[in-house]
C-alpha positions in Angstrom: -177.7 -70.6 -127.4 -176.2 -73.5 -125.6 -175.9 -75.5 -128.8 -174.1 -72.7 -130.6 -171.6 -72.4 -127.6 -171.0 -76.1 -127.8 -170.2 -75.9 -131.5 -167.9 -73.0 -131.0 -166.0 -74.8 -128.2 -165.7 -78.0 -130.4 -164.4 -75.9 -133.3 -161.7 -74.4 -131.1 -160.7 -77.7 -129.7 -160.3 -79.1 -133.3 -157.8 -76.5 -134.4 -154.1 -77.7 -134.5 -152.3 -75.2 -132.4 -148.6 -75.5 -131.4 -148.1 -77.0 -127.9 -147.7 -74.4 -125.2 -146.7 -76.6 -122.4 -143.5 -76.2 -120.4 -143.3 -80.0 -120.3 -143.3 -80.4 -124.1 -140.5 -82.6 -125.3 -139.0 -82.1 -128.7 -139.0 -85.2 -131.0 -135.5 -84.4 -132.2 -132.7 -82.4 -130.8 -132.2 -79.0 -132.5 -129.2 -79.0 -134.7 -127.3 -76.1 -136.1 -128.2 -75.5 -139.7 -125.4 -76.3 -142.1 -125.5 -74.6 -145.5 -126.1 -76.7 -148.6 -122.9 -78.1 -150.1 -121.3 -78.3 -146.6 -121.1 -81.1 -144.1 -119.8 -82.0 -140.7 -116.9 -84.4 -139.9 -116.9 -86.3 -136.6 -113.6 -87.9 -135.7 -113.5 -90.6 -133.1 -109.9 -91.2 -131.7 -109.0 -94.5 -130.1 -105.8 -96.2 -129.1 -104.5 -93.7 -126.5 -101.8 -95.2 -124.3 -102.4 -92.5 -121.6 -104.9 -89.8 -120.5 -102.1 -87.2 -120.3 -101.9 -84.1 -122.4 -104.0 -83.2 -125.4 -105.1 -84.5 -128.8 -104.3 -82.1 -131.7 -106.6 -82.7 -134.7 -106.0 -81.1 -138.1 -108.1 -81.2 -141.3 -106.2 -80.7 -144.5 -107.6 -80.2 -148.0 -104.2 -80.5 -149.8 -101.0 -82.5 -149.7 -99.0 -79.4 -148.6 -98.0 -79.9 -145.0 -99.9 -83.1 -144.4 -99.6 -84.7 -141.9 -97.1 -82.7 -139.7 -97.5 -79.0 -140.5 -100.7 -78.1 -138.8 -100.4 -74.5 -139.8 -101.3 -75.6 -143.4 -104.6 -77.3 -142.2 -107.8 -75.7 -143.2 -109.2 -76.4 -139.7 -107.7 -77.6 -136.5 -108.7 -78.2 -132.8 -107.4 -79.5 -129.6 -109.3 -81.7 -127.1 -108.1 -83.2 -123.8 -106.8 -86.8 -123.7 -108.5 -87.3 -120.3 -111.6 -89.3 -120.2 -112.8 -92.4 -122.0 -114.2 -91.0 -125.3 -112.3 -88.7 -127.6 -114.2 -87.0 -130.3 -113.5 -83.9 -132.4 -116.1 -82.3 -134.8 -115.4 -80.0 -137.7 -118.7 -78.5 -138.9 -119.6 -76.3 -141.8 -117.0 -78.0 -144.1 -117.4 -77.4 -147.8 -117.8 -80.7 -149.8 -114.4 -81.9 -151.2 -111.5 -84.2 -150.5 -109.8 -84.0 -147.2 -107.4 -85.9 -144.8 -107.2 -85.8 -141.0 -104.1 -85.9 -138.9 -104.1 -86.5 -135.2 -101.2 -86.4 -132.6 -101.3 -87.1 -129.0 -99.2 -84.4 -127.3 -98.8 -86.3 -124.1 -96.6 -83.7 -122.3 -98.6 -80.8 -123.6 -95.7 -78.9 -125.0 -97.5 -78.0 -128.2 -95.2 -80.1 -130.5 -94.6 -83.6 -131.6 -91.7 -85.0 -129.8 -89.3 -87.1 -131.9 -86.3 -89.4 -131.3 -82.9 -88.7 -132.8 -84.1 -90.4 -136.1 -87.1 -88.1 -136.4 -89.6 -90.8 -135.4 -92.5 -89.7 -133.2 -92.2 -90.5 -129.5 -95.9 -89.6 -129.1 -99.0 -91.1 -130.7 -99.9 -90.2 -134.3 -102.8 -91.3 -136.6 -104.5 -90.3 -139.8 -107.8 -90.8 -141.5 -108.2 -94.3 -143.2 -105.6 -95.7 -140.7 -103.2 -96.5 -143.5 -100.2 -98.8 -142.8 -97.0 -96.8 -143.4 -93.8 -98.5 -144.4 -91.2 -95.7 -144.0 -92.2 -92.3 -143.0 -95.6 -90.8 -142.5 -98.6 -91.7 -144.7 -99.3 -89.7 -147.8 -102.2 -87.4 -148.3 -103.6 -89.7 -150.9 -103.5 -92.7 -148.5 -105.5 -90.8 -145.9 -107.8 -88.9 -148.3 -111.6 -89.2 -148.1 -114.4 -87.3 -149.8 -117.0 -85.3 -147.9 -120.0 -85.3 -150.1 -122.9 -85.5 -147.7 -124.1 -83.6 -144.6 -122.5 -85.8 -141.9 -119.6 -88.2 -141.9 -117.9 -90.1 -139.1 -114.3 -91.2 -139.2 -112.2 -93.4 -136.7 -108.7 -92.7 -136.2 -106.5 -95.1 -134.3 -103.4 -93.8 -132.8 -100.1 -95.5 -133.2 -97.1 -95.2 -131.0 -93.8 -96.1 -132.7 
């Protein structure tokens, strides 16, 4: 009888059951599922001259309105300029061609302040950090292709 009990206990111990411990630690953090054909774009913003106001970040999928007409963007967000790291994430974005525009609304008035010539008084930047000659960069200069699940961009703000 004792031998059969011993075999039974050993058989139970050899089963691979899920851990039921309150102290169990996951090997990887749980991530939100992104549907196939979609990805996430993480934008790291650098070059701020102050921690005042907000950073407005817009994702465009066409030339129309790029870079200044945020109402034409397919996605947009606002993050605080305070702190040492400035990151915006657009998730569940269908694969395709996009461009990002960022502006530093230092006085938090909700608009890009300009001088009498129309040049920005506040920081601006776009994906690919193109050098502009006269006027803002074109959509084509800032365009990138999202064709995988995760992408990271760096946008360096410029103050004119």
